[in-house]
C-alpha positions in Angstrom: 68.2 131.3 -7.7 69.2 132.4 -11.1 67.2 133.7 -14.0 67.6 131.3 -17.0 65.2 133.0 -19.4 62.1 135.0 -19.6 59.3 135.6 -22.1 57.1 138.6 -22.4 53.5 137.7 -23.2 51.6 141.1 -22.9 48.8 140.0 -25.3 48.1 136.8 -23.4 46.1 136.6 -20.1 47.4 134.1 -17.7 44.8 131.4 -16.7 44.3 133.1 -13.3 43.8 136.6 -14.9 41.4 135.0 -17.4 39.4 133.4 -14.6 39.3 136.6 -12.6 38.0 138.5 -15.7 35.3 135.9 -16.3 34.3 135.8 -12.6 33.9 139.6 -12.5 31.1 139.3 -15.0 29.2 137.1 -12.6 30.4 138.8 -9.4 31.1 142.5 -10.2 32.7 143.1 -6.8 35.6 140.9 -8.0 36.1 143.2 -11.0 39.5 144.7 -11.7 41.1 145.8 -14.9 43.1 143.0 -16.6 46.9 143.0 -16.1 48.7 145.3 -18.5 51.6 142.9 -19.0 52.6 139.3 -18.4 56.0 137.6 -18.2 56.9 134.0 -17.8 60.3 133.6 -16.1 62.2 130.4 -15.8 64.4 130.3 -12.7 67.1 127.8 -11.7 66.2 127.0 -8.1 68.9 124.8 -6.6 69.3 122.9 -9.9 65.6 122.7 -10.6 64.0 124.7 -13.4 60.9 126.5 -12.1 58.6 128.6 -14.4 56.9 131.6 -12.8 54.0 133.5 -14.1 54.1 137.3 -13.4 51.0 139.5 -14.0 51.5 143.2 -13.9 48.5 145.3 -12.7 48.1 149.1 -12.8 47.2 151.1 -9.7 46.5 154.8 -9.2 49.7 156.9 -9.2 50.9 158.2 -5.8 51.6 161.8 -6.7 54.3 161.8 -9.4 55.2 158.1 -8.8 53.6 155.4 -10.9 52.3 152.4 -9.0 51.8 148.9 -10.1 51.3 145.5 -8.5 52.8 142.2 -9.3 51.1 138.8 -8.9 54.0 136.3 -9.0 53.5 132.6 -8.7 54.9 129.3 -9.9 53.2 128.1 -13.0 51.1 125.0 -12.4 53.1 122.8 -14.8 54.6 120.4 -12.3 53.6 118.6 -9.1 56.3 120.5 -7.2 54.8 123.9 -8.3 51.3 122.8 -7.3 52.7 121.8 -3.8 54.6 125.2 -3.6 51.4 127.1 -4.4 49.4 125.1 -1.8 52.1 125.7 0.9 52.1 129.5 0.3 48.2 129.6 0.2 47.8 127.7 3.4 50.9 128.9 5.4 49.1 131.8 7.2 46.0 129.7 7.9 48.0 126.9 9.5 50.1 129.4 11.5 46.8 130.9 12.9 45.5 127.5 13.7 48.7 126.6 15.6 48.5 129.8 17.6 44.9 129.2 18.5 45.7 125.6 19.6 48.6 126.8 21.7 46.4 129.5 23.4 43.8 126.8 24.1 46.3 124.5 25.7 47.7 127.3 27.8 44.1 128.2 28.9 43.4 124.6 29.8 46.6 124.4 31.9 45.5 127.6 33.8 42.0 126.1 34.4 43.5 123.0 35.9 45.6 124.9 38.3 
């Protein structure tokens, strides 16, 4: 991967950050301060240009060390990016389901013995 270009957009909330801010008005438990910065990076991924949205969130300092969190994800501006986001979002769930199915098969084999 190679960085082709980036654009700082500190005054613009990403769609996800905007939705989270709106949702926190209805569900206060979802409330977090908005990101303090946003960048859009365009990456060359094996000959394909992929735009990523990066939201920067503040966190409490740890002693003298500043802390912040990044929310990095492909922008939803192509079918490939949508598929990538779905894969990442479901990867852990499907891994857990496979493990449960494997354990159930092994348990059934023991019961048959």
